[in-house]
Backbone atoms as SQL, in Angstrom:
CREATE TABLE atoms (id INTEGER PRIMARY KEY, chain TEXT, resi INTEGER, resn TEXT, atom TEXT, x REAL, y REAL, z REAL);
INSERT INTO atoms VALUES
  (1, 'A', 1, 'MET', 'N', 5.417, 0.451, -2.721),
  (2, 'A', 1, 'MET', 'CA', 6.161, 1.547, -2.110),
  (3, 'A', 1, 'MET', 'C', 7.239, 0.991, -1.142),
  (4, 'A', 2, 'ILE', 'N', 8.435, 1.422, -1.180),
  (5, 'A', 2, 'ILE', 'CA', 9.445, 1.020, -0.222),
  (6, 'A', 2, 'ILE', 'C', 9.908, 2.353, 0.486),
  (7, 'A', 3, 'LEU', 'N', 10.019, 2.271, 1.869),
  (8, 'A', 3, 'LEU', 'CA', 10.433, 3.344, 2.635),
  (9, 'A', 3, 'LEU', 'C', 11.930, 3.219, 2.837),
  (10, 'A', 4, 'TYR', 'N', 12.674, 4.107, 2.422),
  (11, 'A', 4, 'TYR', 'CA', 14.101, 4.312, 2.603),
  (12, 'A', 4, 'TYR', 'C', 14.421, 5.219, 3.628),
  (13, 'A', 5, 'ILE', 'N', 15.340, 4.942, 4.687),
  (14, 'A', 5, 'ILE', 'CA', 15.685, 5.709, 5.778),
  (15, 'A', 5, 'ILE', 'C', 17.158, 6.108, 5.609),
  (16, 'A', 6, 'ASP', 'N', 17.463, 7.345, 5.479),
  (17, 'A', 6, 'ASP', 'CA', 18.994, 7.816, 5.480),
  (18, 'A', 6, 'ASP', 'C', 19.353, 7.735, 6.947),
  (19, 'A', 7, 'GLY', 'N', 19.981, 6.563, 7.318),
  (20, 'A', 7, 'GLY', 'CA', 20.283, 6.328, 8.704),
  (21, 'A', 7, 'GLY', 'C', 21.373, 7.035, 9.348),
  (22, 'A', 8, 'ASP', 'N', 22.273, 7.799, 8.634),
  (23, 'A', 8, 'ASP', 'CA', 23.476, 8.389, 9.161),
  (24, 'A', 8, 'ASP', 'C', 23.120, 9.446, 10.209),
  (25, 'A', 9, 'ALA', 'N', 21.994, 10.192, 10.034),
  (26, 'A', 9, 'ALA', 'CA', 21.589, 11.205, 11.070),
  (27, 'A', 9, 'ALA', 'C', 20.228, 10.981, 11.550),
  (28, 'A', 10, 'PHE', 'N', 19.769, 9.773, 11.641),
  (29, 'A', 10, 'PHE', 'CA', 18.372, 9.515, 12.019),
  (30, 'A', 10, 'PHE', 'C', 18.202, 9.592, 13.516),
  (31, 'A', 11, 'PRO', 'N', 17.356, 10.556, 13.982),
  (32, 'A', 11, 'PRO', 'CA', 17.182, 10.795, 15.367),
  (33, 'A', 11, 'PRO', 'C', 16.647, 9.629, 16.231),
  (34, 'A', 12, 'ASN', 'N', 17.298, 9.346, 17.438),
  (35, 'A', 12, 'ASN', 'CA', 16.892, 8.292, 18.199),
  (36, 'A', 12, 'ASN', 'C', 15.445, 8.412, 18.652),
  (37, 'A', 13, 'LEU', 'N', 14.967, 9.594, 18.949),
  (38, 'A', 13, 'LEU', 'CA', 13.508, 9.783, 19.469),
  (39, 'A', 13, 'LEU', 'C', 12.553, 9.302, 18.340),
  (40, 'A', 14, 'LEU', 'N', 12.887, 9.456, 17.100),
  (41, 'A', 14, 'LEU', 'CA', 12.009, 9.161, 16.055),
  (42, 'A', 14, 'LEU', 'C', 11.913, 7.624, 15.752),
  (43, 'A', 15, 'LYS', 'N', 12.890, 6.879, 16.285),
  (44, 'A', 15, 'LYS', 'CA', 12.942, 5.423, 15.903),
  (45, 'A', 15, 'LYS', 'C', 11.638, 4.591, 16.313),
  (46, 'A', 16, 'PRO', 'N', 11.167, 4.803, 17.534),
  (47, 'A', 16, 'PRO', 'CA', 9.935, 3.960, 17.891),
  (48, 'A', 16, 'PRO', 'C', 8.742, 4.378, 17.045),
  (49, 'A', 17, 'VAL', 'N', 8.641, 5.734, 16.815),
  (50, 'A', 17, 'VAL', 'CA', 7.566, 6.316, 16.090),
  (51, 'A', 17, 'VAL', 'C', 7.551, 5.646, 14.590),
  (52, 'A', 18, 'VAL', 'N', 8.686, 5.691, 13.924),
  (53, 'A', 18, 'VAL', 'CA', 8.774, 4.952, 12.634),
  (54, 'A', 18, 'VAL', 'C', 8.468, 3.475, 12.647),
  (55, 'A', 19, 'LEU', 'N', 9.102, 2.871, 13.650),
  (56, 'A', 19, 'LEU', 'CA', 8.807, 1.345, 13.824),
  (57, 'A', 19, 'LEU', 'C', 7.267, 1.093, 13.959),
  (58, 'A', 20, 'ARG', 'N', 6.585, 1.818, 14.696),
  (59, 'A', 20, 'ARG', 'CA', 5.162, 1.604, 14.848),
  (60, 'A', 20, 'ARG', 'C', 4.457, 1.734, 13.464),
  (61, 'A', 21, 'ALA', 'N', 4.796, 2.722, 12.643),
  (62, 'A', 21, 'ALA', 'CA', 4.246, 2.901, 11.402),
  (63, 'A', 21, 'ALA', 'C', 4.556, 1.767, 10.470),
  (64, 'A', 22, 'ILE', 'N', 5.803, 1.318, 10.419),
  (65, 'A', 22, 'ILE', 'CA', 6.235, 0.203, 9.708),
  (66, 'A', 22, 'ILE', 'C', 5.439, -1.035, 10.028),
  (67, 'A', 23, 'LEU', 'N', 5.288, -1.266, 11.343),
  (68, 'A', 23, 'LEU', 'CA', 4.502, -2.528, 11.704),
  (69, 'A', 23, 'LEU', 'C', 3.007, -2.424, 11.346),
  (70, 'A', 24, 'LYS', 'N', 2.558, -1.212, 11.614),
  (71, 'A', 24, 'LYS', 'CA', 0.977, -0.963, 11.420),
  (72, 'A', 24, 'LYS', 'C', 0.682, -1.105, 9.867),
  (73, 'A', 25, 'HIS', 'N', 1.616, -0.615, 9.048),
  (74, 'A', 25, 'HIS', 'CA', 1.218, -0.611, 7.524),
  (75, 'A', 25, 'HIS', 'C', 2.059, -1.662, 6.835),
  (76, 'A', 26, 'SER', 'N', 2.757, -2.499, 7.526),
  (77, 'A', 26, 'SER', 'CA', 3.574, -3.575, 6.802),
  (78, 'A', 26, 'SER', 'C', 4.482, -2.956, 5.752),
  (79, 'A', 27, 'LEU', 'N', 5.172, -1.865, 6.021),
  (80, 'A', 27, 'LEU', 'CA', 5.964, -1.157, 5.085),
  (81, 'A', 27, 'LEU', 'C', 7.383, -1.886, 4.892),
  (82, 'A', 28, 'SER', 'N', 7.633, -2.143, 3.714),
  (83, 'A', 28, 'SER', 'CA', 9.029, -2.596, 3.345),
  (84, 'A', 28, 'SER', 'C', 9.913, -1.412, 3.503),
  (85, 'A', 29, 'THR', 'N', 10.932, -1.589, 4.380),
  (86, 'A', 29, 'THR', 'CA', 11.817, -0.531, 4.781),
  (87, 'A', 29, 'THR', 'C', 13.276, -1.011, 4.641),
  (88, 'A', 30, 'VAL', 'N', 14.066, 0.094, 4.151),
  (89, 'A', 30, 'VAL', 'CA', 15.473, -0.231, 4.021),
  (90, 'A', 30, 'VAL', 'C', 16.115, 0.950, 4.795),
  (91, 'A', 31, 'ILE', 'N', 17.000, 0.590, 5.659),
  (92, 'A', 31, 'ILE', 'CA', 17.903, 1.654, 6.409),
  (93, 'A', 31, 'ILE', 'C', 19.250, 1.591, 5.873),
  (94, 'A', 32, 'ILE', 'N', 19.702, 2.685, 5.227),
  (95, 'A', 32, 'ILE', 'CA', 21.054, 2.714, 4.639),
  (96, 'A', 32, 'ILE', 'C', 21.981, 3.646, 5.483),
  (97, 'A', 33, 'ALA', 'N', 23.124, 3.206, 6.013),
  (98, 'A', 33, 'ALA', 'CA', 23.943, 4.117, 6.671),
  (99, 'A', 33, 'ALA', 'C', 25.366, 3.399, 6.643),
  (100, 'A', 34, 'ASN', 'N', 26.304, 4.258, 7.178),
  (101, 'A', 34, 'ASN', 'CA', 27.833, 3.653, 7.197),
  (102, 'A', 34, 'ASN', 'C', 27.984, 2.925, 8.496),
  (103, 'A', 35, 'LYS', 'N', 26.985, 2.777, 9.297),
  (104, 'A', 35, 'LYS', 'CA', 27.102, 1.794, 10.419),
  (105, 'A', 35, 'LYS', 'C', 25.682, 1.270, 10.635),
  (106, 'A', 36, 'ARG', 'N', 25.708, 0.242, 11.493),
  (107, 'A', 36, 'ARG', 'CA', 24.365, -0.402, 11.730),
  (108, 'A', 36, 'ARG', 'C', 23.522, 0.555, 12.549),
  (109, 'A', 37, 'VAL', 'N', 22.280, 0.768, 12.023),
  (110, 'A', 37, 'VAL', 'CA', 21.202, 1.584, 12.703),
  (111, 'A', 37, 'VAL', 'C', 20.079, 0.720, 13.009),
  (112, 'A', 38, 'SER', 'N', 19.742, 0.593, 14.230),
  (113, 'A', 38, 'SER', 'CA', 18.623, -0.184, 14.588),
  (114, 'A', 38, 'SER', 'C', 17.396, 0.624, 15.070),
  (115, 'A', 39, 'ILE', 'N', 16.393, 0.419, 14.529),
  (116, 'A', 39, 'ILE', 'CA', 15.116, 1.082, 14.973),
  (117, 'A', 39, 'ILE', 'C', 14.215, 0.104, 15.736),
  (118, 'A', 40, 'GLY', 'N', 14.510, -1.140, 15.699),
  (119, 'A', 40, 'GLY', 'CA', 13.746, -2.222, 16.366),
  (120, 'A', 40, 'GLY', 'C', 13.723, -3.365, 15.530),
  (121, 'A', 41, 'ILE', 'N', 12.903, -4.360, 15.975),
  (122, 'A', 41, 'ILE', 'CA', 12.912, -5.623, 15.261),
  (123, 'A', 41, 'ILE', 'C', 11.594, -5.619, 14.456),
  (124, 'A', 42, 'SER', 'N', 11.799, -6.014, 13.135),
  (125, 'A', 42, 'SER', 'CA', 10.761, -6.132, 12.271),
  (126, 'A', 42, 'SER', 'C', 11.133, -6.986, 11.106),
  (127, 'A', 43, 'LYS', 'N', 10.336, -7.891, 10.499),
  (128, 'A', 43, 'LYS', 'CA', 10.755, -8.633, 9.291),
  (129, 'A', 43, 'LYS', 'C', 10.739, -7.670, 8.083),
  (130, 'A', 44, 'ASN', 'N', 10.098, -6.557, 8.299),
  (131, 'A', 44, 'ASN', 'CA', 10.069, -5.608, 7.059),
  (132, 'A', 44, 'ASN', 'C', 11.206, -4.755, 6.987),
  (133, 'A', 45, 'VAL', 'N', 12.105, -4.820, 7.997),
  (134, 'A', 45, 'VAL', 'CA', 13.284, -3.838, 8.043),
  (135, 'A', 45, 'VAL', 'C', 14.501, -4.534, 7.585),
  (136, 'A', 46, 'THR', 'N', 15.149, -3.925, 6.499),
  (137, 'A', 46, 'THR', 'CA', 16.524, -4.357, 6.044),
  (138, 'A', 46, 'THR', 'C', 17.546, -3.296, 6.411),
  (139, 'A', 47, 'ASN', 'N', 18.674, -3.746, 6.782),
  (140, 'A', 47, 'ASN', 'CA', 19.739, -2.780, 6.931),
  (141, 'A', 47, 'ASN', 'C', 20.827, -3.004, 5.859),
  (142, 'A', 48, 'ILE', 'N', 21.347, -1.951, 5.381),
  (143, 'A', 48, 'ILE', 'CA', 22.410, -2.004, 4.395),
  (144, 'A', 48, 'ILE', 'C', 23.476, -1.035, 4.873),
  (145, 'A', 49, 'ILE', 'N', 24.637, -1.546, 5.047),
  (146, 'A', 49, 'ILE', 'CA', 25.825, -0.716, 5.527),
  (147, 'A', 49, 'ILE', 'C', 26.700, -0.423, 4.291),
  (148, 'A', 50, 'VAL', 'N', 27.016, 0.832, 4.085),
  (149, 'A', 50, 'VAL', 'CA', 27.814, 1.281, 2.993),
  (150, 'A', 50, 'VAL', 'C', 29.218, 1.761, 3.544),
  (151, 'A', 51, 'GLY', 'N', 30.082, 2.104, 2.647),
  (152, 'A', 51, 'GLY', 'CA', 31.254, 2.715, 3.078),
  (153, 'A', 51, 'GLY', 'C', 31.261, 4.038, 3.785),
  (154, 'A', 52, 'SER', 'N', 32.336, 4.528, 4.352),
  (155, 'A', 52, 'SER', 'CA', 32.345, 5.723, 5.145),
  (156, 'A', 52, 'SER', 'C', 32.469, 6.933, 4.316),
  (157, 'A', 53, 'GLY', 'N', 32.436, 6.956, 3.026),
  (158, 'A', 53, 'GLY', 'CA', 32.556, 8.178, 2.229),
  (159, 'A', 53, 'GLY', 'C', 31.439, 9.102, 2.453),
  (160, 'A', 54, 'PRO', 'N', 31.580, 10.377, 2.144),
  (161, 'A', 54, 'PRO', 'CA', 30.556, 11.369, 2.500),
  (162, 'A', 54, 'PRO', 'C', 29.227, 11.230, 1.855),
  (163, 'A', 55, 'ASP', 'N', 29.058, 10.693, 0.687),
  (164, 'A', 55, 'ASP', 'CA', 27.767, 10.472, 0.094),
  (165, 'A', 55, 'ASP', 'C', 27.405, 9.059, -0.233),
  (166, 'A', 56, 'GLU', 'N', 28.155, 8.082, 0.455),
  (167, 'A', 56, 'GLU', 'CA', 27.859, 6.580, 0.202),
  (168, 'A', 56, 'GLU', 'C', 26.436, 6.172, 0.350),
  (169, 'A', 57, 'ALA', 'N', 25.815, 6.652, 1.562),
  (170, 'A', 57, 'ALA', 'CA', 24.463, 6.233, 1.855),
  (171, 'A', 57, 'ALA', 'C', 23.555, 6.878, 0.791),
  (172, 'A', 58, 'ASP', 'N', 23.731, 8.067, 0.529),
  (173, 'A', 58, 'ASP', 'CA', 22.918, 8.884, -0.388),
  (174, 'A', 58, 'ASP', 'C', 22.916, 8.178, -1.811),
  (175, 'A', 59, 'ASN', 'N', 24.064, 7.870, -2.292),
  (176, 'A', 59, 'ASN', 'CA', 24.221, 7.284, -3.492),
  (177, 'A', 59, 'ASN', 'C', 23.553, 5.861, -3.581),
  (178, 'A', 60, 'LYS', 'N', 23.756, 5.194, -2.602),
  (179, 'A', 60, 'LYS', 'CA', 22.948, 3.812, -2.538),
  (180, 'A', 60, 'LYS', 'C', 21.555, 3.955, -2.573),
  (181, 'A', 61, 'ILE', 'N', 20.974, 4.978, -1.773),
  (182, 'A', 61, 'ILE', 'CA', 19.624, 5.205, -1.692),
  (183, 'A', 61, 'ILE', 'C', 19.019, 5.493, -3.082),
  (184, 'A', 62, 'VAL', 'N', 19.699, 6.429, -3.767),
  (185, 'A', 62, 'VAL', 'CA', 19.324, 6.838, -5.158),
  (186, 'A', 62, 'VAL', 'C', 19.307, 5.658, -6.101),
  (187, 'A', 63, 'GLU', 'N', 20.464, 4.904, -6.016),
  (188, 'A', 63, 'GLU', 'CA', 20.615, 3.768, -6.911),
  (189, 'A', 63, 'GLU', 'C', 19.363, 2.754, -6.771),
  (190, 'A', 64, 'MET', 'N', 18.891, 2.667, -5.490),
  (191, 'A', 64, 'MET', 'CA', 17.768, 1.595, -5.276),
  (192, 'A', 64, 'MET', 'C', 16.426, 2.153, -5.488),
  (193, 'A', 65, 'LEU', 'N', 16.311, 3.510, -5.517),
  (194, 'A', 65, 'LEU', 'CA', 14.947, 4.098, -5.594),
  (195, 'A', 65, 'LEU', 'C', 14.099, 3.768, -6.830),
  (196, 'A', 66, 'ASN', 'N', 12.896, 3.672, -6.657),
  (197, 'A', 66, 'ASN', 'CA', 11.974, 3.416, -7.760),
  (198, 'A', 66, 'ASN', 'C', 10.893, 4.552, -7.606),
  (199, 'A', 67, 'SER', 'N', 10.136, 4.830, -8.703),
  (200, 'A', 67, 'SER', 'CA', 9.106, 5.790, -8.669),
  (201, 'A', 67, 'SER', 'C', 8.065, 5.656, -7.526),
  (202, 'A', 68, 'ASN', 'N', 7.720, 6.663, -6.805),
  (203, 'A', 68, 'ASN', 'CA', 6.718, 6.540, -5.705),
  (204, 'A', 68, 'ASN', 'C', 7.289, 5.941, -4.340),
  (205, 'A', 69, 'ASP', 'N', 8.615, 5.685, -4.323),
  (206, 'A', 69, 'ASP', 'CA', 9.147, 5.209, -2.965),
  (207, 'A', 69, 'ASP', 'C', 9.292, 6.444, -2.102),
  (208, 'A', 70, 'LEU', 'N', 9.542, 6.281, -0.919),
  (209, 'A', 70, 'LEU', 'CA', 9.620, 7.442, 0.036),
  (210, 'A', 70, 'LEU', 'C', 10.965, 7.294, 0.742),
  (211, 'A', 71, 'VAL', 'N', 11.566, 8.452, 1.010),
  (212, 'A', 71, 'VAL', 'CA', 12.877, 8.651, 1.595),
  (213, 'A', 71, 'VAL', 'C', 12.651, 9.551, 2.794),
  (214, 'A', 72, 'ILE', 'N', 13.157, 9.240, 3.973),
  (215, 'A', 72, 'ILE', 'CA', 13.232, 10.034, 5.116),
  (216, 'A', 72, 'ILE', 'C', 14.649, 10.495, 5.266),
  (217, 'A', 73, 'THR', 'N', 14.901, 11.765, 5.190),
  (218, 'A', 73, 'THR', 'CA', 16.204, 12.237, 5.204),
  (219, 'A', 73, 'THR', 'C', 16.189, 13.717, 5.620),
  (220, 'A', 74, 'ALA', 'N', 17.237, 14.252, 6.168),
  (221, 'A', 74, 'ALA', 'CA', 17.386, 15.664, 6.515),
  (222, 'A', 74, 'ALA', 'C', 18.412, 16.344, 5.427),
  (223, 'A', 75, 'ASP', 'N', 18.782, 15.465, 4.542),
  (224, 'A', 75, 'ASP', 'CA', 19.784, 15.927, 3.510),
  (225, 'A', 75, 'ASP', 'C', 19.096, 16.513, 2.297),
  (226, 'A', 76, 'ILE', 'N', 19.254, 17.864, 2.162),
  (227, 'A', 76, 'ILE', 'CA', 18.520, 18.450, 0.988),
  (228, 'A', 76, 'ILE', 'C', 18.974, 17.944, -0.383),
  (229, 'A', 77, 'PRO', 'N', 20.307, 17.893, -0.628),
  (230, 'A', 77, 'PRO', 'CA', 20.653, 17.388, -1.910),
  (231, 'A', 77, 'PRO', 'C', 20.113, 15.944, -2.226),
  (232, 'A', 78, 'LEU', 'N', 20.083, 15.008, -1.257),
  (233, 'A', 78, 'LEU', 'CA', 19.397, 13.767, -1.339),
  (234, 'A', 78, 'LEU', 'C', 17.950, 13.908, -1.692),
  (235, 'A', 79, 'ALA', 'N', 17.244, 14.740, -1.010),
  (236, 'A', 79, 'ALA', 'CA', 15.919, 14.979, -1.258),
  (237, 'A', 79, 'ALA', 'C', 15.675, 15.452, -2.628),
  (238, 'A', 80, 'ASP', 'N', 16.496, 16.292, -3.210),
  (239, 'A', 80, 'ASP', 'CA', 16.398, 16.810, -4.578),
  (240, 'A', 80, 'ASP', 'C', 16.611, 15.520, -5.510),
  (241, 'A', 81, 'ARG', 'N', 17.669, 14.784, -5.316),
  (242, 'A', 81, 'ARG', 'CA', 17.951, 13.616, -6.165),
  (243, 'A', 81, 'ARG', 'C', 16.724, 12.539, -6.184),
  (244, 'A', 82, 'THR', 'N', 16.137, 12.534, -4.984),
  (245, 'A', 82, 'THR', 'CA', 14.992, 11.638, -4.820),
  (246, 'A', 82, 'THR', 'C', 13.822, 12.029, -5.606),
  (247, 'A', 83, 'ILE', 'N', 13.500, 13.425, -5.596),
  (248, 'A', 83, 'ILE', 'CA', 12.436, 13.977, -6.423),
  (249, 'A', 83, 'ILE', 'C', 12.743, 13.893, -7.920),
  (250, 'A', 84, 'ASP', 'N', 13.974, 13.905, -8.347),
  (251, 'A', 84, 'ASP', 'CA', 14.364, 13.705, -9.725),
  (252, 'A', 84, 'ASP', 'C', 13.922, 12.380, -10.217),
  (253, 'A', 85, 'LYS', 'N', 13.920, 11.465, -9.270),
  (254, 'A', 85, 'LYS', 'CA', 13.552, 10.051, -9.603),
  (255, 'A', 85, 'LYS', 'C', 12.080, 9.725, -9.508),
  (256, 'A', 86, 'ASP', 'N', 11.273, 10.708, -9.413),
  (257, 'A', 86, 'ASP', 'CA', 9.791, 10.592, -9.252),
  (258, 'A', 86, 'ASP', 'C', 9.446, 9.862, -7.916),
  (259, 'A', 87, 'ALA', 'N', 10.279, 9.967, -6.893),
  (260, 'A', 87, 'ALA', 'CA', 10.081, 9.483, -5.531),
  (261, 'A', 87, 'ALA', 'C', 9.757, 10.584, -4.698),
  (262, 'A', 88, 'HIS', 'N', 9.432, 10.356, -3.449),
  (263, 'A', 88, 'HIS', 'CA', 9.033, 11.270, -2.432),
  (264, 'A', 88, 'HIS', 'C', 10.079, 11.313, -1.249),
  (265, 'A', 89, 'ALA', 'N', 10.227, 12.539, -0.665),
  (266, 'A', 89, 'ALA', 'CA', 11.130, 12.696, 0.305),
  (267, 'A', 89, 'ALA', 'C', 10.576, 13.629, 1.465),
  (268, 'A', 90, 'ILE', 'N', 10.714, 13.306, 2.741),
  (269, 'A', 90, 'ILE', 'CA', 10.313, 14.111, 3.791),
  (270, 'A', 90, 'ILE', 'C', 11.502, 14.155, 4.757),
  (271, 'A', 91, 'ASP', 'N', 11.533, 15.116, 5.576),
  (272, 'A', 91, 'ASP', 'CA', 12.491, 15.232, 6.569),
  (273, 'A', 91, 'ASP', 'C', 12.095, 14.529, 7.863),
  (274, 'A', 92, 'HIS', 'N', 12.893, 14.513, 8.875),
  (275, 'A', 92, 'HIS', 'CA', 12.617, 13.812, 10.083),
  (276, 'A', 92, 'HIS', 'C', 11.303, 14.425, 10.897),
  (277, 'A', 93, 'ARG', 'N', 11.075, 15.606, 10.596),
  (278, 'A', 93, 'ARG', 'CA', 9.891, 16.232, 11.280),
  (279, 'A', 93, 'ARG', 'C', 8.617, 16.145, 10.415),
  (280, 'A', 94, 'GLY', 'N', 8.693, 15.415, 9.294),
  (281, 'A', 94, 'GLY', 'CA', 7.517, 15.141, 8.443),
  (282, 'A', 94, 'GLY', 'C', 7.336, 16.277, 7.443);
């Protein structure tokens, strides 16, 4: 399982919580946004910067998704597209 984070609207207060989970469970994580989003330092975290179009990050996440991956997003259309690919989606509040 790979954790994908829709970084365009990722809350700052959540960053240390997610980083602890990534470190504790050695989760491979990809943060995708139209600018660099840092949640902290971990060898398990990769950042991908996409163009500034309205759905660029969403499209990249869906392109990379595999079955049973997990996406953290507040974007309902992205969550729907995630489920269509047999992956899982949760919002920032869990």
